[in-house]
DOMIKE-753764 format. One record per residue: residue in three letters; x, y, z of N, C-alpha, C, CB in turn. Coordinates in pm, whole numbers, padded with zeros to 5 digits, always signed. Glycine has a CB too. Layout:
N
ALAXYZXYZXYZXYZ/...
***
This chain:
172
MET+00669-01664-03028+00617-01674-02905+00529-01654-02871+00651-01637-02843/TYR+00531-01529-02833+00431-01434-02755+00286-01438-02871+00514-01245-02730/ARG+00305-01376-02964+00167-01480-03062+00107-01566-03032+00190-01551-03167/ARG+00176-01695-03061+00125-01837-02990+00053-01774-02852+00274-01963-02946/ALA+00126-01761-02777+00051-01686-02664-00072-01643-02627+00087-01603-02655/GLN-00067-01497-02707-00213-01437-02774-00297-01538-02850-00184-01316-02887/GLN-00293-01620-02925-00372-01692-02965-00429-01808-02891-00327-01717-03057/LEU-00401-01871-02756-00395-01960-02720-00490-01904-02589-00259-02017-02721/ALA-00451-01766-02584-00513-01694-02453-00609-01626-02526-00414-01589-02356/ALA-00659-01629-02657-00790-01546-02723-00893-01625-02704-00787-01511-02881/THR-00886-01833-02669-00956-01934-02688-00967-01981-02556-00906-02022-02783/TYR-00896-01897-02451-00919-01926-02323-00945-02042-02335-01007-01858-02256/ARG-00843-02180-02219-00925-02289-02178-00809-02347-02070-00980-02399-02316/GLU-00870-02376-01941-00794-02391-01843-00652-02492-01919-00893-02459-01713/GLN-00704-02598-02007-00624-02667-01963-00457-02635-02094-00713-02827-01949/ASN-00495-02519-02127-00389-02445-02199-00306-02297-02107-00475-02391-02346/VAL-00376-02313-01957-00302-02208-01883-00174-02211-01817-00371-02173-01798/LYS-00109-02378-01872+00043-02385-01866+00118-02322-02015+00085-02558-01841/ARG+00045-02398-02081+00169-02377-02241+00151-02194-02238+00078-02479-02468/ILE+00051-02152-02252+00049-01976-02223+00137-01925-02132-00085-01918-02165/LEU+00117-01969-02031+00232-01921-01903+00408-01969-01977+00187-02049-01710/ALA+00418-02046-02008+00535-02126-02076+00645-02004-02177+00446-02262-02194/LEU+00476-01978-02285+00517-01888-02362+00552-01823-02361+00490-01857-02403/LEU+00454-01683-02261+00525-01546-02206+00618-01562-02095+00421-01444-02154/GLU+00672-01690-02037+00774-01646-01979+00918-01643-02041+00771-01709-01877/GLU+00881-01763-02178+01031-01776-02262+01059-01637-02365+01025-01933-02377/ALA+00919-01571-02372+00934-01441-02448+00925-01330-02386+00852-01425-02541/ALA+00948-01338-02259+00935-01279-02123+01127-01235-02130+00861-01421-01974/GLU+01152-01371-02114+01324-01399-02102+01395-01352-02227+01367-01572-02086/LEU+01333-01365-02310+01422-01329-02451+01415-01169-02494+01354-01423-02593/GLY+01329-01072-02398+01309-00938-02359+01171-00874-02454+01462-00854-02385/HIS+01106-00978-02506+00952-00871-02558+00896-00836-02444+00813-00949-02652/CYS+00897-00670-02531+00826-00618-02356+00701-00621-02334+00843-00468-02307/GLU+00563-00672-02466+00458-00702-02389+00452-00816-02311+00365-00703-02456/ALA+00527-00896-02349+00565-00989-02289+00518-01026-02118+00692-00967-02314/CYS+00629-00930-02069+00654-00881-02005+00546-00787-01882+00727-00847-02080/PHE+00465-00713-01968+00333-00690-01866+00242-00774-01892+00261-00557-01871/GLU+00231-00859-02039+00129-00945-01941+00175-01028-01867+00037-01018-01997/LEU+00291-01138-01848+00334-01205-01753+00337-01139-01616+00446-01247-01791/GLY+00416-00981-01663+00365-00956-01443+00178-00921-01450+00484-00720-01332/ASN+00119-00899-01527-00003-00887-01485-00065-01060-01437-00085-00806-01613/TRP-00022-01147-01543-00064-01295-01483+00009-01293-01315+00017-01446-01602/ARG+00125-01282-01340+00212-01312-01160+00131-01242-01083+00394-01243-01121/HIS+00072-01077-01118-00001-01003-00984-00128-01015-00982+00017-00856-00970/HIS-00196-01145-01016-00321-01169-01048-00380-01336-01005-00323-01134-01203/GLY-00211-01370-01000-00210-01563-01005-00258-01608-01069-00253-01649-00920/ILE-00265-01559-01232-00322-01658-01282-00219-01748-01376-00438-01604-01350/GLY-00281-01917-01360-00160-01987-01446-00048-02089-01329-00053-01832-01533/ASP+00004-01993-01202+00060-02090-01121+00053-01959-00934+00263-02150-01216/VAL+00182-01903-00939+00100-01825-00804+00126-01710-00785+00121-01874-00671/HIS+00060-01635-00745+00045-01521-00684+00189-01433-00611-00058-01563-00586/ASP+00264-01364-00690+00403-01295-00694+00395-01141-00743+00504-01379-00797/ASP+00363-01062-00622+00385-00942-00687+00506-00886-00737+00346-00866-00618/ALA+00622-00921-00635+00800-00895-00669+00774-00919-00773+00936-00980-00610/ALA+00800-01070-00841+00787-01097-00945+00692-00956-01118+00718-01233-00886/ALA+00577-00982-00992+00543-00906-01129+00590-00701-01157+00348-00930-01130/ALA+00615-00735-01026+00693-00578-01078+00816-00570-01109+00697-00472-00981/ALA+00887-00681-01060+01007-00694-01210+00966-00693-01331+01088-00823-01227/LEU+00894-00718-01348+00837-00781-01524+00797-00628-01543+00663-00933-01549/TRP+00719-00551-01478+00670-00397-01551+00755-00359-01526+00557-00300-01520/GLU+00892-00357-01457+00985-00271-01472+01061-00262-01601+01061-00289-01377/ARG+01075-00427-01648+01168-00421-01756+01106-00361-01865+01220-00550-01794/ALA+00951-00373-01855+00878-00321-02001+00867-00224-01983+00755-00362-02056/ALA+00825-00129-01865+00833+00011-01854+00980+00060-01891+00792+00052-01710/ALA+01093-00019-01810+01194+00088-01968+01263+00084-02077+01286+00150-01954/ARG+01167+00007-02129+01128+00001-02302+01042+00070-02322+01082-00122-02370/GLY+00986+00165-02246+00863+00274-02263+00682+00199-02308+00926+00391-02417/HIS+00691+00076-02195+00592+00003-02229+00448+00112-02149+00625-00172-02168/ILE+00415+00184-02136+00309+00311-02092+00164+00231-01967+00215+00386-02290/GLU+00134+00158-02003+00062+00013-01920+00144-00017-01789+00073-00147-02026/ALA+00275-00112-01832+00385-00148-01726+00380-00015-01615+00555-00165-01810/ARG+00435+00093-01675+00486+00212-01600+00325+00243-01535+00571+00352-01713/MET+00241+00247-01581+00125+00320-01508+00087+00178-01394-00029+00378-01639/ASN+00102+00053-01382+00119-00084-01310+00188-00063-01226+00167-00194-01372/LEU+00319-00016-01247+00431+00021-01180+00414+00124-01073+00521+00063-01270/ALA+00369+00244-01134+00373+00383-01003+00226+00315-00943+00356+00614-01078/ILE+00143+00266-00960+00030+00198-00867+00086+00105-00755-00070+00105-00958/ALA+00139-00011-00800+00290-00073-00751+00325+00049-00636+00435-00083-00906/TYR+00457+00092-00658+00486+00196-00593+00441+00248-00477+00476+00263-00655/GLU+00285+00348-00513+00247+00437-00435+00136+00359-00302+00182+00550-00536/ARG+00118+00226-00346+00074+00107-00263+00146-00006-00141+00040+00035-00361/GLY+00275-00014-00264+00393-00125-00166+00362-00251-00241+00355-00154+00036/ILE+00284-00249-00330+00263-00376-00344+00381-00450-00489+00085-00382-00370/GLY+00426-00540-00408+00568-00618-00470+00689-00541-00466+00558-00657-00627/VAL+00705-00402-00394+00815-00329-00432+00794-00191-00256+00785-00254-00647/ALA+00892-00134-00239+00863-00035-00110+00790+00055-00180+00994+00038-00027/ARG+00710+00099-00095+00598+00212-00065+00695+00315-00141+00551+00253+00124/ASP+00703+00408-00196+00756+00507-00247+00689+00588-00351+00858+00467-00284/PRO+00615+00705-00275+00493+00818-00307+00574+00897-00422+00442+00936-00152/ASN+00732+00948-00412+00782+01047-00538+00818+00902-00676+00978+01168-00472/ARG+00840+00849-00652+00924+00738-00769+00727+00711-00842+01050+00520-00656/ALA+00641+00682-00772+00518+00645-00812+00455+00783-00907+00431+00603-00670/PHE+00496+00913-00795+00430+01038-00864+00511+01046-01039+00474+01205-00746/ALA+00633+01036-01039+00726+00993-01151+00685+00959-01222+00806+00921-01147/LEU+00649+00842-01209+00574+00761-01339+00467+00840-01385+00508+00610-01303/TYR+00374+00858-01297+00265+00824-01300+00291+01005-01424+00161+00786-01126/GLU+00350+01125-01351+00382+01205-01482+00456+01157-01617+00458+01309-01439/ALA+00510+01079-01623+00533+00992-01745+00433+00958-01813+00590+00880-01722/CYS+00363+00896-01753+00234+00796-01846+00116+00920-01853+00153+00614-01733/ALA+00154+01033-01772+00026+01144-01798+00099+01240-01939-00011+01271-01618/GLY+00253+01191-01946+00310+01269-02057+00290+01211-02204+00457+01283-02031/GLY+00277+01090-02190+00196+01028-02273+00063+00933-02321+00251+01001-02290/GLY-00006+01058-02256-00156+01072-02274-00210+00962-02203-00207+01072-02422/ASP-00141+00884-02118-00265+00815-02034-00341+00889-01986-00238+00739-01928/LEU-00533+00885-02008-00621+00906-01917-00640+00928-01776-00667+00844-01933/GLY-00593+00759-01706-00592+00727-01609-00460+00844-01513-00579+00572-01632/ALA-00334+00798-01609-00236+00851-01519-00261+01040-01519-00067+00791-01585/ILE-00329+01111-01600-00337+01263-01578-00406+01228-01475-00402+01373-01684/TYR-00506+01195-01466-00653+01198-01316-00529+01187-01228-00815+01021-01286/GLU-00449+01067-01286-00361+01008-01116-00288+01148-01079-00198+00845-01137/VAL-00187+01227-01200-00128+01286-01127-00192+01470-01055-00006+01272-01211/GLY-00334+01462-01102-00454+01558-01038-00450+01560-00904-00598+01517-01070/ARG-00450+01397-00887-00492+01350-00731-00360+01363-00650-00554+01176-00720/CYS-00250+01326-00682-00159+01316-00623-00094+01451-00626-00096+01214-00663/SER-00179+01531-00691-00077+01720-00662-00186+01770-00537-00091+01892-00863/TYR-00313+01700-00583-00447+01744-00479-00384+01750-00318-00594+01602-00487/TYR-00352+01612-00333-00338+01577-00159-00221+01568-00142-00400+01444-00092/GLY-00091+01620-00200+00070+01584-00200+00085+01466-00202+00152+01627-00090/ILE+00086+01350-00265+00147+01274-00250+00300+01206-00372+00041+01213-00219/GLY+00371+01203-00317+00490+01243-00392+00511+01347-00447+00514+01183-00472/THR+00468+01432-00443+00493+01597-00490+00432+01679-00367+00400+01647-00654/LYS+00475+01852-00395+00406+01917-00296+00234+01929-00332+00481+02062-00283/THR+00158+01975-00206-00008+01990-00288+00019+02098-00342-00163+02004-00199/ASP-00046+02122-00449-00055+02193-00531-00184+02215-00616+00034+02164-00585/ARG-00329+02263-00565-00405+02252-00592-00444+02326-00756-00450+02274-00483/ALA-00380+02406-00793-00395+02487-00872-00315+02377-01061-00307+02647-00787/ALA-00242+02349-00992-00179+02220-01107-00330+02082-01080+00050+02130-01022/ALA-00374+02045-00971-00456+01985-00958-00572+01994-01072-00478+02010-00846/ALA-00630+02088-01015-00749+02147-01092-00714+02162-01289-00774+02325-01007/ARG-00578+02177-01320-00540+02191-01428-00520+02054-01469-00439+02278-01434/TYR-00520+01909-01432-00480+01801-01480-00650+01757-01479-00353+01715-01390/PHE-00745+01714-01333-00858+01712-01357-00958+01766-01492-00878+01757-01262/GLU-00916+01926-01532-00961+01964-01675-00940+01869-01793-00894+02085-01713/SER-00794+01886-01768-00733+01778-01963-00820+01658-01924-00490+01696-01996/ALA-00835+01600-01747-00894+01427-01819-01020+01424-01822-00861+01278-01731/ARG-01087+01554-01755-01236+01595-01836-01274+01594-01977-01265+01723-01816/ARG-01127+01683-02027-01179+01728-02143-01148+01592-02247-01105+01880-02187/TYR-01070+01510-02196-01049+01395-02331-01160+01272-02243-00823+01321-02366/GLY-01249+01287-02143-01341+01194-02110-01341+01090-02066-01389+01174-02171/HIS-01231+01124-01899-01193+01015-01795-01345+01053-01753-01040+01034-01669/ALA-01405+00913-01711-01507+00918-01613-01526+00938-01455-01548+00828-01632/GLU-01405+00930-01413-01446+00982-01260-01376+01108-01233-01403+00876-01138/ALA-01296+01169-01331-01308+01293-01352-01428+01393-01388-01237+01298-01424/ILE-01520+01333-01472-01619+01393-01527-01752+01396-01396-01650+01308-01674/CYS-01696+01325-01313-01798+01266-01188-01791+01374-01082-01746+01106-01113/ASP-01637+01371-01102-01565+01484-00981-01652+01581-00923-01446+01581-01041/ASP-01667+01647-00840-01717+01809-00828-01602+01909-00942-01693+01871-00622/ALA-01701+01937-01017-01606+01999-01137-01595+02163-01107-01683+01969-01308/GLU-01678+02230-00984-01699+02307-00961-01530+02355-00854-01844+02290-00925/CYS-01507+02296-00759-01437+02242-00688-01245+02201-00701-01523+02148-00685/ASP-01251+02132-00851-01212+02011-00888-01134+01923-00764-01127+02036-01011/GLN-01255+01890-00619-01234+01770-00560-01191+01651-00596-01312+01747-00523/PRO-01130+01551-00613-01128+01411-00629-01276+01289-00553-00973+01385-00557/ARG-01309+01247-00514-01441+01211-00479-01319+01121-00379-01578+01138-00608/ARG-01236+01064-00429-01142+00964-00367-01044+00968-00269-01083+00924-00444/MET-00986+00972-00216-00843+00940-00149-00797+00790-00198-00855+00943+00034/PRO-00894+00710-00143-00798+00586-00221-00661+00578-00301-00872+00536-00316/ARG-00624+00526-00283-00503+00486-00377-00591+00437-00503-00389+00352-00306/PRO-00538+00378-00629-00565+00361-00738-00588+00202-00794-00474+00431-00792/THR-00639+00132-00818-00604-00046-00854-00591-00063-00973-00712-00160-00821/PHE-00511-00128-00994-00480-00248-01156-00608-00208-01231-00483-00472-01125/MET-00644-00224-01328-00711-00217-01430-00752-00319-01561-00662-00131-01459/GLY-00596-00397-01556-00592-00506-01624-00516-00419-01724-00730-00588-01660/PRO-00532-00481-01881-00454-00435-01976-00489-00324-02077-00426-00535-02036/PHE-00613-00272-02082-00631-00214-02137-00661-00084-02061-00692-00268-02205/ARG-00593+00042-02133-00679+00186-02090-00682+00223-02174-00645+00290-02004/ALA-00738+00362-02158-00780+00492-02263-00670+00526-02298-00857+00625-02211/VAL-00644+00631-02375-00536+00730-02445-00558+00844-02482-00488+00692-02547/ALA-00597+00901-02402-00572+01092-02464-00496+01112-02616-00437+01195-02336/ARG-00604+01126-02720-00581+01199-02811-00682+01321-02841-00565+01117-02905/ASP-00554+01422-02885-00640+01487-02956-00721+01469-03115-00578+01580-02950/SER-00850+01560-03105-00917+01500-03204-00913+01627-03328-01073+01447-03146/
***
């Protein structure tokens, strides 16, 4: 089911949206981790039918419980911003940390940002500097653009959802 949904989505046509959505829903209902993640993205962005952030967060929660790193990252953003779930900066920070431990570059940067501003954790500028340096070392674009001398992030605003593709840190 999920593979068929992927095949239909690869040749995206408006007339296939309902069929893709039905396949994703069926696969998610059977517990397919990737289908839960993708269907959560569809619900968040309102693709195919209605925009429903609470359903998206619930689907990401199911995928995250099975170790899906992108779902965890989306869920962290949802908890930080209060999108579809009650705002909970502590839970957001814990999820960012879990993603950072899995090598997600965006999460490494976000843990640094949260540490810098004390979002969901105590303010720790030294820890923030270490996370920013790590993010820069692996090529995170925003970390590279930040002021390397003082390790202050250029932005305070919360992160935004970035879609299904994310960079992952890998030692060379």
